[in-house]
SERO-4910 file (N, C-alpha, C, O; in steps of 0.05 Angstrom, whole numbers):
BEGIN
 pado doro    nc1    nc2    nc3   cac1   cac2   cac3    cc1    cc2    cc3    oc1    oc2    oc3
  Met    A   1960   1151   2003   1946   1157   2028   1949   1134   2047   1945   1111   2040
  Glu    A   1957   1139   2072   1961   1119   2092   1934   1107   2101   1915   1121   2105
  Lys    A   1934   1080   2104   1911   1067   2114   1908   1071   2144   1928   1072   2158
  Asp    A   1884   1073   2153   1879   1076   2181   1877   1049   2194   1855   1039   2202
  Phe    A   1900   1035   2196   1902   1008   2205   1914   1006   2233   1929   1024   2242
  Leu    A   1908    984   2246   1921    976   2271   1932    948   2266   1922    933   2249
  Tyr    A   1953    940   2282   1967    915   2277   1968    899   2303   1972    909   2325
  His    A   1966    872   2299   1964    854   2322   1983    830   2316   1980    817   2295
  Tyr    A   2001    825   2334   2020    803   2332   2009    778   2346   1999    779   2368
  Thr    A   2010    755   2332   1999    731   2344   2011    706   2330   2027    709   2312
  Ser    A   2003    683   2339   2012    658   2328   1996    650   2303   1974    660   2299
  Ile    A   2006    631   2288   1992    621   2265   1967    606   2275   1946    606   2262
  Glu    A   1970    592   2297   1947    578   2309   1924    597   2316   1901    592   2310
  Asn    A   1931    620   2328   1910    639   2335   1899    652   2310   1875    658   2309
  Leu    A   1915    656   2289   1905    666   2264   1883    647   2253   1863    656   2243
  Ala    A   1888    621   2255   1869    601   2246   1842    605   2261   1821    604   2248
  Tyr    A   1843    609   2287   1818    612   2303   1804    638   2295   1780    639   2292
  Ile    A   1820    660   2291   1808    685   2283   1793    682   2256   1771    692   2253
  Leu    A   1806    669   2237   1794    666   2210   1770    648   2211   1749    654   2199
  Lys    A   1773    625   2224   1751    605   2224   1727    616   2240   1704    613   2230
  Asn    A   1731    627   2263   1709    636   2280   1700    664   2275   1679    673   2284
  Lys    A   1717    679   2261   1711    707   2255   1706    723   2281   1687    738   2283
  Thr    A   1725    720   2300   1724    734   2325   1751    743   2333   1772    733   2324
  Ile    A   1752    763   2351   1776    773   2364   1773    769   2394   1753    774   2406
  Lys    A   1795    758   2406   1794    752   2434   1802    776   2451   1822    790   2445
  Phe    A   1786    782   2472   1792    802   2492   1801    787   2517   1787    769   2526
  Asn    A   1823    796   2529   1834    783   2553   1830    801   2577   1831    826   2575
  Asn    A   1824    789   2600   1822    803   2625   1849    816   2631   1870    805   2626
  Leu    A   1848    840   2642   1873    854   2650   1889    839   2670   1913    844   2673
  Met    A   1877    820   2684   1892    803   2702   1911    784   2687   1930    774   2699
  Asn    A   1906    780   2661   1920    760   2646   1938    771   2624   1949    756   2608
  Val    A   1942    798   2624   1960    809   2603   1989    808   2613   1994    800   2636
  Asp    A   2007    815   2595   2036    811   2602   2046    830   2623   2066    823   2637
  Asp    A   2034    853   2627   2043    872   2648   2027    866   2674   2003    872   2675
  Pro    A   2039    855   2694   2024    846   2718   2013    869   2734   1997    864   2752
  Glu    A   2021    894   2729   2011    916   2744   1985    927   2734   1972    943   2748
  Glu    A   1977    919   2711   1955    933   2697   1928    932   2712   1912    950   2709
  Ala    A   1923    911   2726   1897    908   2739   1896    923   2766   1874    925   2778
  Glu    A   1918    934   2775   1920    946   2802   1907    974   2803   1909    990   2785
  Thr    A   1893    979   2826   1885   1006   2833   1895   1013   2861   1904    995   2875
  Ser    A   1894   1038   2868   1905   1046   2894   1884   1042   2916   1891   1042   2940
  Asp    A   1859   1037   2909   1838   1036   2930   1821   1011   2929   1811   1002   2950
  Leu    A   1818    999   2906   1800    975   2904   1815    950   2894   1803    933   2881
  Gly    A   1841    949   2901   1856    925   2893   1858    921   2863   1861    940   2848
  Lys    A   1855    896   2855   1857    889   2827   1830    893   2813   1818    874   2803
  Phe    A   1822    918   2813   1795    924   2801   1796    921   2771   1774    920   2759
  Gly    A   1819    921   2759   1822    917   2730   1811    890   2721   1809    886   2697
  Arg    A   1804    872   2740   1792    847   2732   1765    851   2719   1754    832   2707
  His    A   1754    874   2722   1728    881   2709   1732    893   2681   1713    902   2669
  Cys    A   1757    894   2671   1763    904   2645   1776    883   2628   1792    867   2637
  Leu    A   1769    883   2602   1781    864   2583   1791    880   2559   1779    900   2551
  Val    A   1814    871   2548   1826    887   2526   1835    869   2504   1841    845   2508
  Ser    A   1837    880   2480   1850    868   2457   1871    888   2449   1865    912   2443
  Cys    A   1897    879   2447   1919    898   2445   1931    899   2416   1936    878   2404
  Trp    A   1935    923   2406   1944    928   2379   1965    950   2379   1971    961   2400
  Thr    A   1976    956   2356   1995    978   2354   1990    993   2328   1979    981   2309
  Asp    A   1998   1018   2327   1994   1033   2302   2020   1035   2286   2021   1049   2265
  Val    A   2041   1021   2294   2067   1023   2281   2066   1005   2256   2064    981   2257
  Lys    A   2069   1018   2233   2067   1004   2207   2091    986   2203   2089    964   2192
  Glu    A   2115    995   2211   2139    979   2209   2139    958   2231   2132    964   2254
  Asp    A   2146    933   2224   2145    912   2245   2167    916   2265   2188    926   2258
  Ile    A   2162    907   2289   2179    913   2312   2190    887   2323   2175    869   2330
  Leu    A   2217    885   2323   2230    860   2332   2221    850   2359   2214    826   2362
  Pro    A   2220    867   2380   2211    857   2406   2183    846   2406   2176    828   2421
  Met    A   2166    857   2389   2138    848   2387   2137    819   2376   2122    802   2385
  Trp    A   2154    814   2355   2156    787   2345   2165    768   2367   2155    746   2370
  Asn    A   2185    777   2382   2197    760   2402   2178    754   2425   2178    732   2436
  Met    A   2162    774   2432   2144    771   2455   2117    757   2449   2106    743   2466
  Tyr    A   2107    761   2425   2079    754   2420   2076    733   2398   2053    726   2392
  Thr    A   2097    723   2387   2095    701   2368   2115    679   2376   2137    685   2385
  Pro    A   2107    654   2373   2125    632   2382   2149    629   2364   2147    622   2341
  Gly    A   2173    635   2375   2197    632   2360   2199    651   2336   2213    645   2317
  Met    A   2184    673   2338   2183    693   2316   2173    680   2290   2181    688   2268
  Lys    A   2155    660   2293   2144    646   2270   2114    652   2266   2100    637   2252
  Gly    A   2104    672   2279   2076    678   2277   2070    698   2255   2084    698   2234
  Val    A   2049    713   2259   2040    732   2239   2034    759   2252   2028    760   2276
  Arg    A   2034    780   2236   2023    806   2245   1999    812   2227   2002    813   2203
  Ile    A   1976    815   2240   1952    821   2226   1948    851   2225   1951    865   2245
  Gly    A   1941    861   2202   1934    890   2199   1905    892   2191   1897    880   2171
  Met    A   1889    908   2206   1861    911   2200   1852    940   2204   1864    954   2221
  Pro    A   1832    949   2190   1821    976   2196   1811    978   2224   1803    957   2236
  Lys    A   1811   1002   2235   1801   1006   2262   1772    998   2265   1756   1001   2246
  Asn    A   1765    988   2288   1738    980   2295   1726    960   2274   1707    967   2260
  Pro    A   1738    936   2271   1729    917   2251   1706    899   2261   1700    879   2248
  Phe    A   1693    907   2283   1674    889   2296   1646    890   2283   1639    910   2271
  Lys    A   1632    869   2287   1604    867   2277   1586    884   2294   1586    883   2318
  Glu    A   1570    900   2280   1551    917   2295   1524    904   2297   1513    893   2277
  His    A   1513    903   2321   1486    892   2326   1466    914   2330   1473    934   2343
  Thr    A   1442    911   2320   1421    930   2324   1399    918   2341   1390    896   2336
  Tyr    A   1391    933   2362   1370    924   2380   1347    943   2380   1350    968   2383
  Arg    A   1323    933   2376   1299    950   2376   1291    957   2404   1299    943   2423
  Ala    A   1275    977   2407   1264    984   2434   1249    960   2445   1232    948   2432
  Gly    A   1256    953   2470   1243    931   2483   1259    905   2480   1252    885   2493
  Glu    A   1280    905   2464   1296    881   2459   1321    883   2476   1335    903   2477
  Cys    A   1328    861   2490   1352    859   2507   1354    883   2526   1376    894   2530
  Tyr    A   1332    890   2538   1331    911   2559   1333    939   2549   1334    958   2565
  Phe    A   1335    944   2523   1339    971   2513   1312    985   2510   1292    974   2501
  Ser    A   1311   1011   2518   1287   1027   2517   1284   1041   2490   1262   1051   2484
  Glu    A   1305   1042   2474   1304   1054   2448   1322   1039   2429   1339   1023   2438
  Thr    A   1319   1043   2403   1336   1030   2384   1366   1036   2389   1374   1059   2392
  Thr    A   1382   1015   2392   1410   1017   2400   1427   1000   2382   1420    978   2375
  Arg    A   1450   1012   2374   1470    997   2359   1495    992   2377   1504   1011   2391
  Ser    A   1506    968   2376   1529    962   2393   1545    939   2380   1534    923   2366
  Tyr    A   1571    939   2387   1588    916   2379   1584    892   2398   1595    871   2393
  Ile    A   1570    897   2420   1566    875   2439   1541    858   2431   1520    869   2425
  Asn    A   1545    832   2431   1523    814   2426   1509    808   2452   1518    791   2467
  Tyr    A   1486    821   2457   1473    818   2482   1457    792   2485   1445    787   2505
  Asn    A   1457    776   2463   1445    749   2465   1466    728   2471   1459    704   2471
  Ser    A   1490    736   2476   1512    717   2481   1514    710   2510   1502    724   2527
  Asp    A   1528    688   2516   1531    680   2543   1547    700   2560   1540    705   2583
  Tyr    A   1567    713   2548   1583    732   2563   1566    756   2572   1570    767   2594
  Ala    A   1548    765   2555   1531    788   2562   1509    781   2582   1497    799   2593
  Arg    A   1505    756   2586   1485    747   2606   1498    744   2634   1485    743   2654
  Ala    A   1525    743   2634   1539    737   2659   1546    763   2674   1547    763   2699
  Val    A   1551    785   2659   1558    811   2671   1544    832   2655   1532    827   2634
  Thr    A   1545    857   2666   1533    880   2652   1555    894   2636   1577    900   2647
  Ile    A   1550    900   2610   1569    913   2593   1554    936   2579   1532    932   2568
  Ala    A   1566    960   2579   1554    983   2567   1554    980   2536   1573    969   2525
  Ala    A   1533    991   2524   1530    988   2494   1553   1002   2479   1558    994   2456
  Lys    A   1566   1022   2491   1587   1036   2477   1613   1020   2475   1631   1028   2460
  Cys    A   1615    998   2488   1639    982   2487   1641    966   2461   1620    960   2449
  Pro    A   1665    960   2452   1691    968   2464   1699    996   2455   1692   1005   2434
  Leu    A   1713   1009   2473   1725   1035   2467   1754   1031   2457   1768   1014   2467
  Leu    A   1761   1046   2436   1789   1045   2427   1804   1067   2441   1798   1091   2438
  Ile    A   1826   1060   2455   1841   1080   2470   1871   1077   2462   1880   1055   2455
  Glu    A   1885   1099   2464   1914   1099   2459   1927   1098   2486   1922   1115   2504
  Val    A   1945   1079   2490   1959   1076   2516   1979   1098   2519   1992   1106   2500
  Glu    A   1980   1109   2544   2000   1129   2550   2021   1117   2569   2015   1100   2586
  Tyr    A   2046   1126   2566   2068   1114   2581   2079   1135   2601   2084   1158   2595
  Thr    A   2082   1126   2626   2088   1144   2648   2101   1129   2671   2100   1104   2672
  Glu    A   2113   1144   2689   2122   1133   2714   2107   1144   2738   2114   1141   2761
  Asn    A   2085   1158   2732   2068   1170   2752   2052   1148   2766   2034   1136   2753
  Glu    A   2058   1142   2791   2044   1121   2805   2014   1126   2808   1999   1107   2810
  Asn    A   2006   1151   2809   1978   1157   2812   1962   1150   2787   1938   1144   2788
  Leu    A   1976   1149   2764   1963   1141   2739   1965   1110   2735   1947   1098   2726
  Leu    A   1988   1099   2743   1992   1071   2740   1975   1054   2759   1966   1033   2752
  Lys    A   1970   1065   2782   1952   1052   2802   1931   1073   2810   1933   1084   2832
  Pro    A   1911   1078   2793   1893   1100   2798   1874   1095   2821   1868   1072   2828
  Lys    A   1864   1116   2833   1842   1115   2852   1817   1116   2835   1812   1136   2821
  Val    A   1800   1097   2838   1776   1095   2820   1750   1102   2834   1730   1108   2821
  Ala    A   1750   1100   2861   1725   1105   2876   1725   1132   2889   1747   1141   2898
  Ser    A   1702   1145   2892   1700   1170   2906   1672   1174   2916   1653   1163   2906
  Gln    A   1670   1190   2936   1644   1197   2948   1636   1224   2936   1651   1243   2937
  Thr    A   1612   1226   2925   1602   1250   2913   1577   1259   2929   1567   1245   2946
  Glu    A   1568   1283   2922   1544   1294   2935   1520   1276   2930   1502   1273   2947
  Ser    A   1519   1264   2907   1496   1247   2899   1499   1218   2907   1481   1202   2903
  Gly    A   1523   1211   2918   1527   1184   2926   1556   1174   2920   1575   1189   2922
  Tyr    A   1558   1149   2913   1584   1136   2910   1589   1133   2880   1571   1125   2864
  Ser    A   1614   1139   2872   1621   1139   2843   1646   1122   2838   1665   1124   2854
  Ile    A   1645   1106   2817   1669   1092   2808   1674   1098   2779   1657   1095   2762
  Val    A   1698   1108   2773   1705   1117   2746   1727   1098   2736   1748   1095   2749
  Leu    A   1723   1086   2713   1741   1066   2702   1759   1076   2680   1774   1061   2668
  Asp    A   1757   1102   2673   1772   1113   2650   1802   1107   2651   1814   1102   2630
  Ala    A   1814   1110   2675   1843   1107   2676   1853   1078   2675   1876   1073   2669
  Ile    A   1835   1059   2681   1843   1031   2681   1849   1022   2653   1833   1025   2635
  Gly    A   1873   1010   2649   1881   1000   2623   1892   1021   2604   1898   1015   2581
  Lys    A   1894   1046   2613   1903   1068   2596   1932   1074   2599   1945   1085   2580
  Tyr    A   1944   1067   2622   1972   1076   2628   1990   1052   2632   1982   1032   2645
  Lys    A   2014   1053   2622   2035   1033   2626   2061   1047   2631   2064   1071   2625
  Arg    A   2080   1033   2643   2107   1045   2648   2122   1050   2622   2116   1039   2601
  Gln    A   2141   1068   2624   2157   1077   2601   2171   1054   2587   2176   1056   2563
  Cys    A   2178   1033   2602   2192   1011   2589   2176    997   2568   2187    982   2552
  Trp    A   2150   1001   2567   2133    989   2547   2128   1007   2523   2112   1000   2505
  Ala    A   2140   1031   2523   2133   1051   2503   2139   1042   2474   2127   1052   2455
  Phe    A   2157   1023   2471   2164   1014   2444   2139   1002   2430   2139   1000   2405
  Gln    A   2119    993   2445   2096    980   2434   2078   1000   2419   2064    992   2400
  Arg    A   2078   1025   2427   2059   1045   2416   2031   1033   2414   2019   1031   2393
  Glu    A   2022   1025   2437   1998   1008   2438   1972   1024   2436   1968   1045   2448
  Tyr    A   1954   1013   2420   1926   1019   2421   1911    994   2430   1920    972   2425
  Arg    A   1890    999   2445   1875    975   2454   1845    981   2453   1836   1003   2458
  Tyr    A   1830    960   2448   1801    960   2450   1795    951   2479   1805    931   2488
  Lys    A   1778    967   2493   1773    961   2521   1743    957   2526   1726    973   2517
  Ile    A   1737    935   2540   1710    929   2549   1710    931   2579   1726    917   2592
  Thr    A   1692    946   2590   1689    947   2620   1662    934   2627   1642    936   2613
  Thr    A   1663    920   2649   1640    904   2658   1633    911   2687   1649    923   2702
  Ala    A   1609    904   2695   1601    906   2723   1592    878   2733   1581    863   2717
  Pro    A   1598    871   2758   1593    844   2768   1564    839   2776   1559    830   2799
  Trp    A   1546    844   2758   1519    836   2762   1506    833   2734   1516    844   2715
  Arg    A   1485    818   2733   1471    813   2708   1453    837   2702   1444    851   2721
  Met    A   1447    842   2677   1430    865   2670   1402    862   2682   1390    882   2691
  Asp    A   1392    838   2684   1365    835   2696   1366    841   2726   1346    851   2737
  Glu    A   1388    836   2739   1391    843   2767   1389    874   2771   1375    884   2788
  Leu    A   1403    888   2753   1403    917   2755   1376    929   2749   1367    947   2764
  Leu    A   1362    918   2729   1336    930   2722   1314    922   2741   1293    936   2742
  Asn    A   1319    902   2757   1298    893   2776   1302    904   2804   1289    897   2823
  Val    A   1322    923   2807   1326    935   2833   1301    951   2841   1291    967   2825
  Lys    A   1292    947   2865   1267    960   2874   1271    979   2898   1253    992   2907
  Ser    A   1296    980   2908   1300    997   2932   1329   1006   2932   1346    995   2918
  Ser    A   1334   1027   2948   1361   1037   2950   1379   1016   2964   1403   1015   2958
  Glu    A   1367   1000   2981   1383    980   2994   1393    959   2974   1416    949   2976
  Glu    A   1376    951   2955   1384    932   2935   1405    944   2916   1424    930   2907
  Met    A   1403    970   2911   1423    983   2894   1450    985   2909   1471    981   2897
  Ile    A   1449    990   2934   1474    991   2951   1487    963   2951   1511    961   2951
  Ala    A   1470    942   2952   1481    915   2952   1496    909   2926   1517    896   2927
  Leu    A   1486    919   2904   1500    915   2878   1527    930   2879   1547    920   2871
  Tyr    A   1527    955   2889   1552    970   2890   1571    958   2910   1596    960   2906
  Asp    A   1561    946   2931   1579    932   2950   1593    909   2936   1616    904   2941
  Arg    A   1579    896   2918   1591    874   2902   1613    886   2884   1634    873   2880
  Leu    A   1609    909   2873   1629    922   2856   1653    930   2872   1676    928   2862
  Arg    A   1649    940   2896   1672    949   2913   1687    926   2926   1709    929   2935
  Asp    A   1674    903   2928   1686    880   2942   1710    870   2927   1708    861   2904
  Lys    A   1734    871   2940   1759    862   2928   1759    832   2922   1776    823   2907
  Asn    A   1741    818   2935   1740    789   2931   1718    779   2912   1714    755   2908
  Thr    A   1705    798   2899   1684    791   2880   1695    774   2858   1715    781   2845
  Gln    A   1682    752   2852   1692    733   2832   1675    734   2806   1679    718   2788
  Gln    A   1656    752   2805   1638    754   2781   1652    772   2760   1646    795   2758
  Phe    A   1670    760   2746   1683    773   2723   1690    753   2702   1689    729   2707
  Leu    A   1697    762   2678   1702    744   2656   1732    743   2650   1746    763   2651
  Asp    A   1742    719   2644   1770    716   2637   1775    726   2608   1796    736   2602
  Asn    A   1755    721   2591   1758    730   2563   1731    733   2550   1710    723   2560
  Ile    A   1731    748   2528   1707    752   2512   1716    749   2483   1737    760   2475
  Phe    A   1701    736   2466   1706    734   2438   1686    752   2423   1662    745   2423
  Leu    A   1696    774   2412   1678    793   2398   1677    787   2368   1698    782   2356
  Glu    A   1653    786   2357   1649    779   2329   1660    801   2311   1658    825   2317
  Leu    A   1671    793   2288   1680    812   2268   1659    817   2247   1642    800   2242
  Ala    A   1661    840   2234   1642    847   2213   1645    828   2189   1666    815   2186
  Asp    A   1623    825   2174   1624    807   2151   1646    813   2131   1658    795   2119
  Asp    A   1653    839   2129   1674    847   2110   1701    853   2124   1718    866   2112
  Ala    A   1704    844   2148   1728    851   2164   1754    842   2151   1774    855   2155
  Phe    A   1753    820   2136   1778    810   2125   1785    822   2098   1806    817   2087
  Asp    A   1766    837   2086   1772    850   2060   1794    871   2063   1790    890   2079
  Gly    A   1816    868   2049   1838    887   2051   1856    882   2075   1874    898   2080
  Met    A   1851    860   2090   1868    854   2112   1897    849   2103   1902    840   2081
  Glu    A   1916    856   2121   1945    852   2115   1956    830   2134   1950    830   2157
  Ile    A   1971    812   2122   1984    791   2138   2015    793   2133   2024    791   2110
  Leu    A   2030    796   2154   2059    796   2153   2069    772   2168   2063    768   2191
  Leu    A   2086    756   2154   2097    732   2167   2121    739   2183   2137    757   2176
  Gly    A   2125    726   2206   2147    731   2223   2174    725   2211   2176    711   2191
  Pro    A   2196    737   2223   2223    734   2211   2232    705   2208   2248    700   2189
  Lys    A   2223    687   2225   2233    660   2224   2212    640   2212   2215    616   2214
  Thr    A   2191    651   2200   2171    634   2188   2182    618   2165   2196    629   2148
  Ser    A   2177    592   2165   2187    574   2144   2168    574   2120   2146    584   2121
  Glu    A   2178    562   2099   2161    559   2075   2137    542   2080   2115    547   2070
  Ala    A   2141    521   2097   2118    503   2104   2097    519   2119   2073    515   2114
  Glu    A   2105    537   2137   2086    553   2152   2072    573   2134   2049    580   2138
  Arg    A   2087    583   2114   2074    601   2094   2052    586   2079   2031    598   2074
  Ile    A   2057    561   2073   2036    545   2059   2011    542   2077   1989    544   2067
  Ile    A   2015    538   2103   1993    536   2121   1977    562   2122   1952    562   2121
  Val    A   1991    585   2124   1977    611   2124   1962    615   2098   1939    624   2098
  Asp    A   1974    609   2075   1961    612   2050   1936    595   2049   1915    604   2039
  Ala    A   1937    570   2059   1914    552   2059   1891    563   2076   1868    562   2068
  Leu    A   1898    575   2099   1878    586   2117   1864    610   2103   1840    613   2105
  Leu    A   1880    627   2091   1869    651   2078   1851    643   2054   1830    654   2050
  Asp    A   1860    623   2040   1845    614   2016   1818    601   2025   1798    604   2011
  Lys    A   1818    588   2048   1793    574   2057   1773    594   2070   1749    591   2065
  Tyr    A   1783    613   2085   1765    630   2101   1762    658   2091   1745    673   2102
  Cys    A   1777    667   2071   1776    694   2062   1775    696   2032   1777    676   2018
  Asn    A   1771    721   2023   1776    727   1994   1806    731   1991   1816    753   1994
  Tyr    A   1820    709   1985   1849    710   1985   1861    733   1968   1881    745   1975
  Gly    A   1848    738   1945   1858    759   1927   1856    787   1939   1869    805   1928
  Ala    A   1840    791   1960   1836    817   1972   1855    822   1995   1852    843   2009
  Ile    A   1873    803   2001   1890    805   2024   1919    809   2016   1929    795   1998
  Met    A   1932    828   2029   1961    832   2024   1977    815   2043   1973    816   2067
  Ile    A   1995    798   2032   2011    781   2049   2040    784   2042   2048    785   2018
  Gly    A   2057    786   2062   2086    789   2058   2101    777   2081   2089    764   2099
  Lys    A   2127    781   2081   2144    770   2102   2162    792   2113   2171    809   2099
  Ser    A   2166    791   2139   2183    810   2153   2211    811   2139   2222    791   2132
  Arg    A   2221    835   2137   2249    839   2126   2270    838   2148   2294    839   2142
  Ile    A   2261    835   2173   2280    833   2195   2296    806   2193   2283    785   2189
  Lys    A   2322    808   2195   2338    784   2193   2347    775   2220   2360    790   2235
  Val    A   2340    750   2227   2347    739   2253   2357    710   2249   2344    695   2234
  Lys    A   2379    703   2263   2388    675   2260   2370    657   2276   2375    633   2277
***
């Protein structure tokens, strides 16, 4: 039976941070490798309000991925079950919630105090590849009968066909450029409009460059580590030492890429 795993290519240094801190880094769409991803057709680089962690479902390792995302093809590919994040439970009245809520977002963290993040985040989405400019640079704002609407679903979901080799899945966090206490303390329609004006403002600087999301206590159980094609024996020793220190080493599958590269 195939494992329901996703795979992430990274450096040995980043592996050390993941294991030691037990977190996964989410990067702002402004900082990913595809410079078009943050663009919209109406609100400029509105993707700055989205952060992603990028993975793939391809079980066989991919040469371009080693070349692009590991230094000198000496990094690692991490394999983990889907949604490995730590779940937090909030009682009614805690962290602004009106009822008991479960979320992967730590609302007691600094990042959750700086912007507003929906409890359902992160969402796991499958990237679609297209040359349709309306999808690549979506229109996200619209006027409705009940007021003004901004829909973020298309942001971070589409990439050009040249990226299709990645078969990318990504975890996506969407944010709003105001604090939760600001939103809950709105007392008039004028104050609410002011918040939406901040969201529509192309020059708004209230966004996060990155978020580190905590992993579940058992996230490393059954994890797979694949060493890059050019990984040396000394680097294998470093990886072994990291796994032995921070994980149940016996519960982890570790191997080396079969791709041959000079």
